[in-house]
VEXPA-66424 format. One record per residue: residue in three letters; x, y, z of N, C-alpha, C in turn. Coordinates in steps of 0.2 Angstrom, whole numbers, plus 5000, padded with zeros to 4 digits. Layout:
N
ALAXYZXYZXYZ
...
// end
This chain:
213
MET499056185141498556225145498156175149
LEU497856195154497456155159496956115155
GLY496756055157496256025154495556065155
ARG495256065149494656115149494156095154
TRP494056035155493556015160493756045167
SER494356035169494556055176494456125176
LEU494656165171494656235171493956265171
ALA493456225167492756255167492456235174
ILE492556185177492356165184492556215189
MET493256235189493556275193493256345192
MET493156365186492856435184492156435187
ILE491756385186491056385189491056385196
ALA491556355199491556355207491656425209
THR492156455206492356525209491856575207
LEU491456565201490956615200490356625204
VAL490256575209489756575213489856625219
VAL490456645220490556695225490256765223
PRO489956795227489656865225490056915222
LEU489756945217490157005214490157065218
GLN489757075223489757135227489857105234
SER490157155238490257145245489657125249
GLN489657075253489157055257489257065264
ALA488757075268488757085275489157035278
GLN489657045283490057005286489656955290
SER489056965292488656915295488456855291
GLN488556865285488456805280489056765280
THR488956695280489556655280489756645272
PRO490356615271490456605264489956555261
GLU489756505265489256455262488656485260
GLU488356535264487756575263487856615257
MET488356645256488556685250488456645244
ILE488756585244488756545238488056525236
ARG487756495241487056475240486656535237
ASP486656595239486256645237486456665230
ASN487056645227487256665221487256605215
VAL487156545218487056495213486556505208
GLU485956525210485356535206485556585201
SER485856645203485956695199486456675193
LEU486956635195487456615191487156565185
MET486756525187486456475182486056515177
THR485656575180485256615175485656645170
ASP486256675172486756705168487056665162
LEU487156605164487556565159487056515156
ASP486556495158486056445156485856465149
GLY485956425144485656435137486056485133
ARG486556505135486956555132487656535129
LYS487756465129488356435127488556455120
GLU488056445115488156455108488256535107
TYR487956575111488056645110488756665112
TYR488956635118489656655120490156625116
ALA490056565113490556535109490656575103
ASP490156615101490256655095490556725097
ASN490556735104490756805106491156795112
LEU491756765111492256745116492556805120
GLY492556865116492856925119492356945124
GLU491756945123491256965128491256925134
LEU491356855133491356805139492056815143
GLU492556835139493256845142493156905147
GLU492856955145492757015149492356995155
LEU491856955154491456935160491856895165
VAL492256845162492756805166493256855170
ASP493556895166494056945169493756985175
SER493157005174492857045179492657005185
ASN492456945184492256905190492856875194
LEU493356855190493956835194494256895198
ASP494256955195494557015199494157025205
GLN493557005206493157015212493256955217
VAL493456895215493356845219494056805221
ALA494556825217495156785218495756835220
ASP496156805225496756845228497356825223
PHE497456855218497956835213498656845216
ARG498756895220499456905222499556845227
TYR499156825231499256775236499356705232
ILE498856695227498956635224499656635220
GLY499856685217500456685213501056675218
ALA501056705224501556685229501556615231
SER500956585232500956515234501156475228
VAL501056485222501256445216502056445216
MET502256505216503056515216503356485222
GLY503056475227503356435233503956475236
ASN504456435237505056455240505456505235
TYR505256495228505556545223505356615224
PHE504856625227504556695228505056745231
ARG505356715236505756765240506356785236
ASN506656755231507156775227506956805221
ALA506356805219506156845213506156915214
SER506256955209506257025210505457045210
PRO505357105213504657135213504357135206
GLU504757145201504457145194504357075191
GLN504757025193504656965191503956935195
ARG503956955201503356935205502656955201
ARG502757025199502157055196501957025189
ARG502557015186502456985179502156915180
PHE502356875184502056805185501356805187
VAL501156855191500456855193500056875187
ASP500256925183499956945177499856885172
VAL500456855171500456795166499956735169
PHE499956725175499556675178498856685177
ARG498656755179497956775178497756765171
GLN498156795166497956795159497856725157
THR498256675159498256605157497556575159
LEU497356595165496756565168496156595164
ILE496156665163495656695159495556665152
ASP496056655149495956635142495756565142
THR495956525146495756455146495056445149
TYR494856475154494256475157493756495152
THR493856545148493356575143493256515138
ARG493656475136493556425131493256365135
GLY493456355141493156295144492456305146
LEU492256365147491556375149491056365143
VAL491256365137490856355131490856285129
THR491356245132491356175130491156125135
PHE491156145141490956095147490256095148
ASP489856035148489156035149488956015156
TYR488656055159488456035166487656055167
ASP487356015171486656015172486456055179
GLU486956045184486756075191487356085195
LEU487256135199487756155204487456155210
ARG487756115215487456115222487956115227
VAL487756165232488156165238487956115243
LEU488456075246488256025250487956055257
ASP487456015259487156035266487656025271
ALA488055975271488555965277489155995275
GLN489356045279489956085278490456075283
GLN491156075282491656065287491656135292
ALA491656125298491656175303492256225301
GLN492156285302492656335301493056345307
ARG493756325306494256325312494456395313
TYR494556435308494856505309494356555307
ASP494356615310493956665308494056695301
ASP494756695299494956715293495056665287
GLN494856605288494956555283494256515283
ALA494156485277493556445276493556405270
SER493256345271493256295265492456285264
VAL492256285257491656265255491556215250
ALA491156165251491156105247490456115243
MET490556095236489956095232490156035227
GLU489656025222489655975217489456005210
VAL489755985205489556005198489355945195
VAL488755935193488455885189488455895182
ALA488855855179488955855171488355825168
SER488255845161487655825158487655745157
ASN488255715157488355645156488155605163
GLY488055645168487855615175488455615179
GLU489055625177489655625181489655685186
VAL489755665193489755715198490455735200
TYR490655795200491355815201491355855208
PRO491655835213491655865219492155925219
VAL491955985221492356045221492356075228
SER492956085231493056115237493556175236
TYR493356235238493856285237493956325244
SER494556345244494756385251494756455250
LEU494456485255494456565255494756595261
ARG495056655260495356685266495056755266
LEU494956785272494756845273495256895272
SER495256945267495756995266495457065265
ASP495657105270495357175269494557175270
GLY494357125274493557125275493157085270
GLU493557055265493157025260493456955259
TRP492956905258493256835257493456825249
ARG494056795249494356785242494556715241
VAL494456695235494656625234495456615233
VAL495756565236496456565236496656495233
ASN496256445233496356375230495756345229
VAL495856295224495256245223495456175222
ILE495056135225495256065224494656035220
VAL494756005214494255975209494355895209
ASN493855865211493855785211494555765215
GLY494655795220495255775224495955795222
ILE495955835216496555865214496655935216
ASN497155945220497356005223497656055217
LEU497356095214497556135209498156185211
GLY498056215217498656255219499256215220
LEU499256155223499856115224500156095217
THR499656075213499856055206500256105202
PHE499956165203500356225199501056235203
ARG501056225209501656245213502256195211
ASN502056125210502456075208502756085201
GLN502256115197502456125190502956185189
PHE502756235193503256295193503956275196
ASP503956225201504656205203504956165198
GLN504656125194504956085189505156125183
ALA504756175182504956225176505656265178
MET505656275185506256315187506856265186
ARG506756205188507356155188507556145180
ASP507056145176507156125169507556185165
ASN507456245168507656305165508256335169
ASN508556295173509156325177508956385182
ARG508356385184508156435189508156505186
ASP507956505179507956565175507156585176
TYR507056635180506356655182506056685175
ASP506356725172506056755166505856705161
ALA506256655160506156595155505556555157
VAL505456545164504856505167504256555166
ILE504356615167503756655167503456665160
ASP503956675155503756685148503456615145
GLY503656565148503456495145502956465149
TRP502656505154502156475159501556445155
SER501456375156500856345153500656285157
PRO500356295163500156235167499756185164
GLU499756125166499356075163499056025169
VAL498456015168498055965172497655925167
GLY497855865165497455825160496755805162
VAL496355795157495655775158495655705161
GLU496055665159496055595162496255595169
GLU496755645171496955645178496355675182
LEU495955715179495355745183494855695184
GLU494755655178494255595179494455545184
GLN495055525184495255475189495255505196
GLY495355575197495355605203495955595207
GLY496055625213496555625217496355615225
ASP496855625229496655605236496855665241
ALA496755725238496955785242496455795247
// end
């Protein structure tokens, strides 16, 4: 499974996107800023409660991810060139498995990762395209470590959706794609075997060392 720190950070990052549709006059950065305080209020001081009620937290995670993530787009991106030769059923199955993997691991990561602050950076990269955006923020852990988070969004059907996250320089989308490719090689391009055994990994040590994405 993914390293619980990286998953928890990624989950915290994606949850700051609004649960309800916002006016298109609002930029992705503005939407995130408006919802950081709400997120902190919902999660702060409830770790022990959620640790004893993982089912309730999983429902919250599932609901939030459904609102903010474009899973079909992400699934196709992770499958890469293999997506074209997969059957419609295999594509659907992989998206479902990928989603459930994240939900299960996010749920446990959220009750184990200690953070003190979420902060959206004042200086943001200029948006080059009307339908694409990148927003940078930081997650400050209780031990003082600061993890930079940058996530990519695309405008789909009039709503901004998260399609990738970079945590401490580690491009999770690219990492997943490489792991899917390796799994296909290891299983002689057997789609069903890869989907059934999907278990992506990003180690805690790798996260702490960071990358250069």
